[in-house]
N, C-alpha and C positions, 0 to 999 in steps of 0.2 A: 504494500500500500504506500502511496506517495505521502510524504510529510508535507507540512505547510511550507517548509523551506524549498522543497522540490517544486511545488506549485508556483512559488514566487520566482524561482529561477526560470521555470518554463515561460512565465509571462514576460520576463525580462529578455530572455534569449531563446526564442521558440525554435531555433534551428538546431539546438544541441541535444544529442542523445548519447548515452554512455553505457558501456557494458563492462562488467568486472571480468577479468581474465581468469578463468578456471576451466577445467576440463569437464565437458558434459558427457555422461555415459551414452553410448549409442542408443540404448533403449529409450532415452528421453529426448531424442532428436525431434524437433518440431517439424511441421509441414514445410517442405522446401518450396521456395518460390523460384530460385534460379541458382545456377552454378556459375561462378566467376573465376576464370582461369587467367592468371597473370604470367606472362612469358618473360623470364629474366635471363634470356639468352645472352644479352650483353653483359660485360663485366661491370658490375656496380660496386665492386671493391668492398662489399659488405656494408655499405652505407644504408641508413634508413631512408626509404623512398616514399614520399607522399604520392598517392594515386587517387583517382576518382572515377566515378561512373555516373551516368545520367539515370537517376532513380525513376523518374517519370517514364522512361522508356521501358522499364521493367515491371513496375507495379504501381497501382493507384491506391494501395493500402495506406492508411494513415501512418505517419512517422512512428507513432507510439506502438504500432503493431508489427514492426519489422525488427528482426535480429540479424546479426551477421556473425558467422563463425568461420574459422579456418579449419580445413580438413587435413588432419595429419594421421594417416593410417586409419584406425578405427575410432579415433577421437575427434571431437568437435570442440575447438577452443574459441570461446567468445572473443570478438574483436572490438576494440574501441573504434567508434566512428562518429562522424559529425555531419549533419546535413545543412547545406547552404540552400536557401530558398530565395532566389532573386528572379522570379518569373518561372523558373523550373527548379526542381529539386536535384541537387548534385550531392552525392554521398562521397565523403573523403575518409580515407584511413591511411595508416602508415604501415608499410611492409618493413619490419625490422630485420636487420642482418640479411640483406638481400643477396644471399648466395644461393646456388642451385639454379636450375633451369625453369622451373615452373612452381607456382604456389596456387593452391586451389582454395576457394572460399565459397560459402553458401549463404544466400539470403533466405531466411525462413520467417514464418509467422511466429511472432514472439513478443514479449514485453520487455521494456527496458529494465536492466538491473540497477542496483543501487548506484547513485552518482558518487564518484570519488573525486580525486584531485583534478583540477582544471589548470590549464595554462591560462593566465588571467590578463585582462586589459582593464586598468584602473585609471580613470581620469579625475584629477583633482589638482587644485592650486596651479593651474596652467600647464600641467604636464600629464601626458598619458604614458603609463609605464606598463610594458608587457613583462610578466615575470612567470617563472615556473619553479615550483618547489622552494619558494622563498628566495629565489635568485633572480635579480633583475637582469633582463636581457637587452632591452631596447627602451629608450625614452624619446617620445615625440613632444616637442615644445610648441604648444598652441597659443600660449600667452606671449605677447611682444616682449622680447628680451632686449635690454638696453646695453650698450657697450660700457666698459669700465669708466669710472668717474674721471672726468677731464677729457674724454674722447668725444668727438662730435656725435650727437645723437642721430645723425643721418645713418649711422651704422646699426640702428635698431632693426630687428627682424623677428618674424614669427614663422611657424610652419617648417620646422627642420628637425632632424634626428640627432640627438646627443644626450647622453652617451649611447654608443653601441658598445655593449660589454662583451668580453670573452666569457666562455663558460666558467672560468675561474674568477671572474669579476673585475678584470682589468679594463680600463676605458681605452677603446681603440680609435676614438674620434677626439677632435679638438675644435674649440670655437674661439673667436675673438683673439686670434694670435696677433701680437703687435705688428707683425709684418703684413698681415692681411686681416684687418678687423671684420671684413665682410665674409670671411669663411665660417661656415656653420655646420661642422660635423659631416653629416650626409644631407645634401641639399641639391636643388636642381633648377636654378635660374638659367636664363639664356642671355647672351652677351650683346650681340648685334641683331636687333629685331626691327624689321621695317613694319611700321604701323601708322597708317594715315599720314603718309609722306614724311614721317619722322623716323630716325633710327634711334631706338630706345635701348639702353643698357640696363637690364634687370639684375645683372650680376655685380658690377662695381658700384656699390651704393653711393660712393663719394661723388659719382657723376651727377647725382640728384635727378636722374632721368626717369627712374622707375624703381619699383620694389615688388616683392612677392609677399602676400599676406595670407594667413589662415583666415578663412571665412566661416566655416562651420564643419561639424562632423555630420557625415551622412549615415554612418553606422559604426557601432562598436560591438564586437562579439568576443566571447571566450568560450572554451569548451575543452573536451578531452583530447582533441586532435590538434587544434590550432587556436590562436587568438589573433584578431586582426582589427583594423579600423580603416575607414574611408574618410579622408579629409578633403574638403574643397579649398583649393588655393586660388587666389586672384592675382594675376600678373598685371599690376596697375602702372599705367604710364602717367608721368607727370607732364601735363601739357604746358606749352609756352605761356598760355594766358593765366597760369596758376591753378587751373582745374585739374582733376584727375579722371582717368577713364580706364576701365579694365580692358586689356587687349586680349588676354587669354584666360580661360577657365581651365583649371587642372584638377582632376580627381586623382588623388594619390591613395593607393591601397597598399597597406603594409601588413603582411601576414607572417607570423612565426609559428612553425610547427613544433609541437611538443617534443622536447628532447627525451631520448630514452634515459632511464635511471643511470646516473653516473657517466653519461656520454660526454666525450670531450669536444663535441661540436653540436651546432644546431643550424637549422635552415631558416633564412629570412627572405621573403619575396617582396619586391617593391614593383608595383605596376603604376605607370604614369599615363593617364588618359588626358589628352589635350583637345580643346576645341575653341574656336573663336568666340569671344565674349560679346561680339556685336556683329553687324552686317559687314564690317570691314575685315578684309583678309589680313593675314599675318605671314610674314616671311622670316623664318629663322635663318639669317644670313650666315654664309661661311665665315667661320672664325676659329681660332686655334684652341679655344675651350668653350664649354657650355654644356648644359645638361646635368646628368647625375654625377656629382663630384664627391670625393671622400678626402677630407683633410684629416690625416692620420695623427695619432698621438704624438705629443712633443717628446716622448721618450724614445722615439725612433730617429735614427740618423743614417748616414751612408756607411757607417762601420758596423752597426748592429741590426740592420734590416736587409731584406732582399726582395726583389721583384722579378717575376717570371711570367711570361705570357704563353698562351697556347701555341704560338708560333716559335717559341724558343728564344724570344727577345728578353733581355735583362734591362736593368735601369740604364745601362749605357746606351741602348739603342731602341728602347720600347716606344719612346715618344714619337707620335706620328704614324706608328705601325698599326695594322689592323689585327684584331684578335677576337676570339670567341670567349676567352676568359683571361683573367690576370690574377696571379697570386701576389699578395702583399703581406709579408710576415716579418717578425723580428723579436728580439729579446725585450722582455718587459718584466720588471719587478722579480728578478731571479726566476723567470719563467719564459715561455716562448708562446706566441699567439699570433693570430692573423685572420685573414679572410680571403676566400676566393670570390672574386666579383665576376659574375657571368652575364652574358648578353644572349637574348633570345633570337632565334633565326628570323622572325618576322619583323624585328626592329628596323627602323629606317637606316639605310646605308650599312646594313650588316654584311660582313663582319665589321664591327664599328671601329673607327679610329680611336686611338688612345691619346690622352694628354697625361704624360708622366713627368714629374719634375726632374730636372737634372741632378746628378749625384752630389753636387756642391751647393744646392739651393740654400740661400741665406747663410752661406759659409759653413754650414754644418750638415747639410744633406737632409733637410726637412722633407717629409714624405707626403705626396699628394698623388691621387690617381683619379682618372675621369674617363668614362666612356663618353665620347663627344661625337655624335653622329653628324654634326654640321662642321666638323673640323676641316673637311676638304670639299664640301658641297652644301649649297643652301637647301632649305626645306620649306616649301610653300604650303601653308595651311589655309584651307578655304572654309568659309562659313557653312554650317550645316553638316560638317563631317567630323568624325572622331579620329584621333591619331593616338596610337598606343605604343608605349615602350615597356618592355618587361625585363626585369633583372632579378637575379637570385644571388644571395650571399651564403656561402658556407663559412660560418664563423666558428673558430676553433682555438684550442690550446694545443701546443706541440707543433711539429713541422708537418706540412702537407707536401707530398711529392707531386710531380707533374701527372703521374698516373692516377692518383686519387682525385686531383683536380679535374682531369679529363672524365673520369667516371661520374663525378658530381655533375659536370656539365651535360653529359649524355643523359643522365636521369632527368635533367631539367628540359633539355631541348628535344630529346628523343625518348620519351618515357616508355616504360614497358608496354607491350601490346596486350590488351585485355580482351578476352573473348567471353561472351555471355551466352549461356545456354539456359533457356527458360524451362524450369521444372526438370 
C-alpha cells in the first residue's frame, strides 16, 4: 500500500516509478507484456549504459501497472526504471556492467515496489543542485551572480553550471577568474551574432552588447534513474537606443544518470535547443570560440593536466582540430579527475571544431576546452525552426584511456540496438 509520502511524490513527479532489486522466483513471474533484447555487441568497456524505449509503442497500460525485470537464467531480477512523459511515454533504465553480447529484459503487468533512494534535483537560494547518495554532482546557478567586489558589475551573469564535481567531490569548473571574469564554469554564449543588422557579442560581457539570462524553469525531475531540469535562457541584445531585445531563446536540458554504488564516474547530458526569439533571423557568425565552453579548475596547469582528442591530438595541436570527443584530466587534491566531453553526430558542423587553450595560457597553462561549431563556418538560424546541440560528459576520478573514452562515446552516439518482441 502506498504511504502518504509516496502519494505526495507521485503528485510532484508523476513520471517516476521505482523497483527494488531482488530476485523473483519463476513461479511468481507476472503476465508478460513484451521481451526487450539489448544487443551489446560493441565494446562498452563495462560502463553503465543508459537506454530507453518508447513505452506507448508497447503498451497502453497505466504506468503504475507495469514492471520491468531482467532475465538471467531462471531468475527474474527487478529493474529500476523511470518514465518520461512529454507527449509520449519513454521508459529509461541503466544497463550496469555492460559486458557480454546480449541482455534480455521483460515488461510485465505488475505494481511498483517500495520507493528507495533517488538521485535528486533541489532548487533553493538561487541554485539547483543534483546530488546522489548525499554527494553533490552538479550545481546550476539560476540567480544572477555578481563579480567580486570592485569589479565592474557588467560581468554579472545567471544560467550557468558551477561547480561540476568529480565523484570524489573535487570542483572541476571555475568562475570569475581574474583573467576572464566572464567565464562561468560550463556555459554556452555565442560571440559574433548578427541580429537586426547589428553584430552582438553575448560572450564578452565587457563589450556591453548583450548577455544571457535565466528566464524560468520548464521542468525539474528526480527519480531512481536520473535527475534533470529544463531551463529557459534568453540571449538578450542591448540595442543602441538603450533598449533590450531577446535575439535567441535557448532551452537547456541537463540530465545526470544515477551512478552505481561506489562508481568512480557518472554521466551528465547537456542538450541545447535554440530558436529565434522574434521574427528576425539570427546568424551565429564564424569565430574562433563560442558555444558550450568549460573553464576548468584553477588547480590544473600545463604540468599536471593532459588533453587528448578522439583524433589523437594533444594540447599542443588540438586547437582548431575536429573531434568526436576530448579528454581533459589532471591531478587535483592528491587525486586525479577529469571528464570526457562528447559531441553528438547530429550536431551542426560535426565533427565539431575545438577551441583548446595553448599550453602556456596566462603563463601557467590554465585549462579551457570548447566545442565550437561556428569556429570555421557560420550558422544561420531562421524563425520558426529549432536547432539542437547534444553533448555528454563522462565525469570521473582516476585516469581515462582513449579506449574507455571511445567506448563512452559509442554508447552515446551509437547506443545498443534494442529489439522488442510483444508477448
